[in-house]
Each structure stands twice: as structure tokens, then as C-alpha cells.
N, C-alpha and C positions, 0 to 999 in steps of 0.2 A: 466355344467349348470343344474340346477334342476328346477322342476316344483312344485309350491305350489298351492294348490287349493285355489281359491279366498274365502276370509272370509268377509262377509258383516260387521263384527264388526270393521275391520280395515278401517281407513278413506281413504286410497288410493284405497281400493277395493269397495268403496261406491260411487254410488249406484251399487249394484251387481244384474245383471239380469241373471237368470238361464234359458237357452234356450235349449230345446231338438231338435235334428235334424228334428223330424216330426212336431214340432210346427210351426204355422203360425206366423212369426215374426211381420209382419206389423199390423195384427189385434190385437194381444195380447199386444205388447209392443211399438207400433208405437209412440204414443204421449209421453210416459215416456222416451223412448230413445232419441227422438228429444229434449225434455226438458233437459235431463241430459247432452247431448253432446253439445248443442248449447247455451241454455239460463242459465244454472247453473253457478254461480260464483265460481271461484276456491278458494280453502281453502288456508289460509296463512301457510307458512312453519313454523315448530317449530323445536325443537332440534333434533328430530328423522330424519327429512327429510332435514333440512337446513345445508349446509356446514358451519362449523365454520371458522373464519378467522385465518389462521395459521401465526404465526410470522415468519419472515425470519430467515434463519439458522444462520446468522451472527448478530443476535439481541444482544446477550450478548457482543460480541466484540464491536459493535457500542456504546452500553451503557457504557462499560468500558472506551472506548476512550473519550466519551463526559464527563464523570465524571473526567477523568484525565485532560482534558482541563480546566474544572471548577476549580479543585484544583490548577492547575498551575497558573491560573489567580488570585486566592485568595492569593497564596504565593507571586506572583509578586506585588500584591497590598499591602501586608504586608511589603515588602521590601521598597516600596515607602513611608512608614510611613503613610499610609491611606490618602494620599494627594488628592485622587479622591473622592470628597464629592458628586459628581453627582450620583454616584451609580456604580455598577459593571456590565459590559455587560457579560451575561452568554450565551455561545453558545447554539444555537437551542432554545432559549427562545423567548418570544414575546416582551420583553422589558428589561429595566434595573431592577436590583435588588436594591431597595432603602435601605438606611440605611448604616451606616459605620461598618466596621469590628471592630473598636474600641469599639463600643457599645457591641458587642458580648463578648469582654474581660471583660467589666464592669459587664455584667450579670453573667459571670462565677465567678467573685469575690464576688457576692452577695449571693452565695449559703451558707446556714447555716452550721456551723461546728457541727459535731456530736461528743460528748464526748465518749471516750472509756469506755466500760462497765467493771466493775470489774470482774475478773476471779473467777470462783467458786473454793472453796478450795477443795483439794484432799480428797478423802475418806480415813479414817484411821480405824484401829481396825476391829470390826465385819463387818462393811459395806464393807471394802476392801476385807476381806476374802470371803464375799458373792459374790462379783463381780468375784473374781478369781475362785470360785467354779462353778458359772454359765458359765464362759468362758470355763472351762475345761470339765465339765460333762454335762451340760444342753443343750448348743447350739452346740453339736457335733453330726455329722452324721457318722455312721460307713460305710466306703467305702469298696472296694474290698480288700481282703486279710486281713481284720480286722484292716486296718489302719484308724485311726480316723482323721476326718477333721472337721474344724469349718464350720458352715453353711454359713457365710459370712466372709471369712477370709480377713484380711487387706492385701493390696498389699505389697509385700516385694520386695526390690530391690536386685537382685542377681548380684554380680560382679565377 
């Protein structure tokens, strides 16, 4: 255990009364001490003094289990050909999830198709020679033993 000298700038050390052994406590600090101890309202805790709520250790397991139950109910509802038009009961929810899963399929079909972009043509002639030169000599870093390596080499698959 260590001792820290009280610092009046800290809110938990405030009010800080410095009293020497030879001081007359009652005459000098009597009213201020009584006011500080009895009549002063406590300060509200903040992040430095307030304990944060810790999630239980099995939180991820419980969340995964609940999501698995939800997915299983959705799959079961799909097998029944969306016959339950009242809604789907989701575990640990406050009510039913309204709307049918058939609508979700319709929304998926409404997404716009994006046309493929044309590929850029390959460089030829002087432009290709320039790329090869830059790859061999400009973007190369000399490593240990004089072995040259590219700065950002492409990953190679070794079998």
C-alpha cells in the first residue's frame, strides 16, 4: 500500500484541510469541517470513479445461440413456403417481426444490374518497355548480400 499526499485539485481530495498537530482544530476549521462533512452534497461519479458494467463472460456464446435460433426459425419459415403471414416470432424479442420473407426476396430482385466495364488494353511498345524498366531497376531495393528485391513484390505461390 502506498501513501499519496492529498491534492486539493483532485475532486476526491476536495475539500482539503491541512492541519498541523499544534493547530487548534475547532477554532480554525470547526465550521468548515462540519459543513464539508455533514451538509455538502456528494459529487456524482464519472468515468474515473464509476465502475463500468461488465458484460458476462458467456455473452458471445449467448448471442451466437440466439442468432442461431433466429436463423433456424427463418429457414423453417422458408420451408413452410411463407405460410405464416402473421409474422415471425424472434426469440428474446419484444414481439413479432412483421412482414413476410417473400418480400425480402422481391427486394433482392430489385437491385440494379451493373454492366461490366471494358478492360483496359495492354501496354505495347515503348510504354511496355518503360513498365519493365521501372519494375526491374527503379522499384528495387538492394538487400543483404547484394540480392535485389522489389519494394512490394507480388505474392508467389510456391509448390
